[in-house]
N, C-alpha and C positions, 0 to 999 in steps of 0.2 A: 273771405274768398278762399276756396279750396285749392289744393295743390294742382288740380286738373286745369285751373285757369292760368297757370304759368306756362309760358311758351318755351318749349324745349326743356333741357336739364333733366331728362327722365332718369338718368343714372344717379346723379347726386340725390335727387328727390327720393328715389326708391331706397337708397342707402340710409337716408335720414329717417324715413318712415320706419324702416326696420329697426333702427337704433332706438326709436321711441317705443315701439311695440315690445322689443326685447329688453328694454330698460338698460341697454348697454350704451349709455350716454357719456361722452367725454366731458371734462370740466372746461375745455377750451377748444374752439374751432376757428380755423382760418379759411374763409371763403375767398378764393382767388380766381381771377379771370378778367377779360377785357371790360372796359367801362360800359355802363348802361346796357348790360345783357341780361339782368334779372337776378343778380346775386343778392341784393338787399331785399327784393321782393320774396325770394325764396327763404331768406333768413326770417323775415316777418311771418311767413306761413309756417315755418319750422317752430317759431316761438308760439304762434297761435295753436298749432296742433298739439303742442305739449301741455297747453293750458285750457283748451276748449272744453266748455261744460258739456258738450254733446258727445264727446269722445268717451267710449267705454273701453274696458280692458280687452274685450274680445273684438272690437271693431278696428278697422284699418285706420291708423292715426291720420287725422285731417282736421281742418278748421271749418266750422260752419259759417263763420263770418257774421253771424246774427246774434249770438249770445252776448251777454254783458261783457264777459271777459274778452272775447274777440274784438268787440267794439272799443274797449278800453285800450287794447294793444294797438289797434289801427289808429286811434287818436293819440297814442303815446302818453297815456295818462294812467297806465296800470301801475299800482304802487310797488310791485315787485320787479319791474323792468325799467332799466335805465338806458336811454338812447343817447349816445355820444357821437358828435360829428365835428368837423373843423369849424372854427369861429368864422361865421359868414361876414363879420364886420371887416375882416382882412380880405380885401378884394384881390390882391395880387397872388399871394401864396398863403391861403388860410391854413392854420395849424391847430392841432389839439395840444393845448398847453398843460402844464403840470397841475394847475388848479382843477382841471376836469378829472384828472386821475385821482386827486384827493377826494373829489366827489364820489368817484367809483369806490374808493376805500371805505368811505362813510356808508355807502349804499350796501355793500356786501357784508359788512360786519354784523348786521342784524339778520335774524332769520326771516323768511318770507311771511308776509301777512295773509296772503290769499292762496297763492299757487304753491306748487311743490318745491320751487326753488327760486332764488334770486337770479336774474339774468341781466347781463350787460352787453348791449350791442354797440360796437364801435365801428362806425362807417368811415371809410377812407383812413384806415388805421395807419397807413404809411405816412400820414400827416402828423403823427405824433412827434413832438420835439424829442431830442435826445434825453432831456431830463424826464419828460413824461413817459417815454418808453422804458427807461430804467426803473421808474417808480412802479409802472404797471408790471414789469417783470417780477418784482418782489412779490406782488400779489399773486401772480400766476405760478410762482414757484411753490407757494404754500396756500392754495386756494381753500376757502371754507368748503365743507362738504355740500352745503346747500346752494352753491353758486355755479353758474355757467357763464362763460364769456364767448361771444361770437365776434370775431374780427373780420372785417371785409376790406379787401384791397385789390386794386387793379395794377398796383406796382409793388408786388411783394419783395422785389429786390431792395426796396428802400427801407424795409423793416429790419430791425436788429435780428441777426441770426439766432441769438439766444431766445428772443421773443417768439420767433417762428417755431423753434424746437419745442416750445411748451404747448403748441397747438396741434390739433389734428387737422391735416390739410384736406380741404374739399375743393376740387378743381371744377371750374365751370367753363364751358365753351359756348361760343355764340350760337344761338338758334339758327337753323337753316333759313336761307332767304325764302324758301317755299313756305315754311311754317309762319314766318313773319307776314308774308304776303297774304296767306289764307286768313290769319288773325285780323289783319286790316280790312279784308273784304267782309269777314263775318261780323265784326264788331264796330266798324267805324264808317261804314257806308261810303267807301271809296270806289272809284272805278278800278277795274283790273289793271289798267295801264298805270294809274297813279299809285296803286298799291305795290306793283312791281318796281316802279321807279323809287319809291321810298325805301323798300327793303334792300334794293341794290345800293342806293346812296349811303345808307346807314350800315351796310354790310352785316345785316342781321342783328344790330344792336337795338333791341326792342324798346328800351327806355328812350333812346334818341328818336326812334321811328314814331313813337306816340306823341312826341312834343315838337316834331319837325314843322317848320313854317314852309309849307309846300310852295306857296307863291314865291317866296323869297329864294328858295333853292332852285326853282325852275328858272328864275331870272338869272341867277349865277350860271346855271347850265348854259343858257343861251349866250350869255356874255363871253364865256370862255370858248364855246364852240365857234362863235364868230371871230374871236381873236385868233384862234388856231387855223381855221379853214376858210373864213369869209371876211378877211380884213378889207377895209375901205379901199386900200391900195396895197400893193406888194412891195413898196419901196423900203429901203433900208431905214429911212427916217421913221417910218411907221413902226418897224420892229424895235428900233431903239427907244421910241417913246413908250411902247408897251412894256419893254424890259425895265425901264426906269420906274414906271408907275407900279409894276408888280413888286420890284425890290423895295419900294418905299411903303407898300400897302400894309405891311405887318401881317399879311395873310399868305405868305409864300407856301406853306404846306398845303393849304386849301387849293391854291392855284395849281400846284403840281398835281394834286389829285384830279382836278377837273381836266387838265391837259392830258394826263394819262388816260382818263376815261374816254376822251375824244379819240386818241390814237388807238386805244384798245378796240373801240367800235370800228374804226377803219380797218384794223387787222382782221376782225371777225367778218366784216363784209367781204374783204378781199379773199378770205378763206372760205367763203360761202357757208358761213355758220347760220343756224336758224335765226330768223329775225327776232324771236322772243328773247334772245340774249343781248340784243342791242339796247343800250341805254338811251341814246339819242334817236328814238324811233321816229320822231317827227322830222328828222333831218336825214332819213334813209336815202332819199333820192340824191342828195348832195354827197353822202358817203359812197354810194354806188358809183357816181360819176368820178370821184377821186380815186376809188379803188381800181377802176378800169384803166387808170393811167399809171398806177404805181405797182411795183413788185413787192412781194412779201419782204424781201431783203431790205428794200428802202424803208418800209414802215418799221421793221424791227430795228433798223439803225436809229431811227428817230426815238423809238421807245428806249433804246439803250442810252441814248444821249440824255433823255429825261431822267433816267435812273441815276446817271452820273451827276446830274444837276441836284437831285435829291441828296446824294451822298455829300455833295459840296456844301449843302445847307448844314449838315452835321459837322462838317469840318471848318465851318466859319469862313468859307471862301467868298469871293466877291460875287454875290448873286446877280447883280445887275449885269456884269460882264457875262455870266453864265447864261442868263436869259437872252441877252443880245445874240450870242452865238447860236443858241437853240432856235430862235425865231429866224435868223438868217438861213440856217440849214433847212428849216421847214419850208420857207419861201423858195429857196433854191431847188429843193426836191420837187415841190409841186409845180414850180415854173418850168423846170426842165422836162418833167414828165408830161406836161400839158402841150408841149410843142408838137 
């Protein structure tokens, strides 16, 4: 797959291609950015472009995706390239242990068999244990001339500062929602409404967008919209029950995100924003009815309270009590405005 098939990241891709063409390649790179936005995919294309059999000295570096070398890299079986990632057997907090770094040391000590250099790609490098990170640091301090390391991380703050200092930093930003929407329309036969919904929900994280269970996410969307604006009754008991269920669900961040999305849409409707910006497009009539009864100040107050609730999660406050207060205020606001 060529670089042109990657969604977004034009700046880092241009820089990496220039580095290949000019032969000004660093011995170690650190790709950083949010999760699931295409860092690993770009790293794979970078590796393929350096090794592709179709690339010539005069051509713009890229990968054909069809030659034997490109296919070996895609299948992770190229003898000169080592792929390292956290141990998937550890379900809670998978880590990269020191034995994998020993494997790296054994890999890089020998000269390449086929390609111009030995390459080691370490995905989720922030999962390195302290022992593993220190062992890797020793290799990065005096790397063999024929080796390159590519570390990938969405949490660079968790990496040892000394490890980061040995790498050339390459920053990645999420592709625009418009680019993700267009890609989903072009390649995955989705309706425009569904493509926009997915790109919004994933906030441009293309890796997540491509694996999203659309039916399940739409069910959650409906569940939280109903909880926020269309409860079976507006009693305190209903709000307390919802608060208790959410606090025990283990999905509080997700719940806050969906509640925020509902209030955001209400604010957009009240502000007479274009309907294309509305996530809950199927509930536009309900949102318009509510917006006609509420002031912008009232909606902003609810959004501010939800923000405080999110901060409370980070401070280990009583989330059940926080949700109870939030739902009481939502119901009071809507009830008073509807009179």
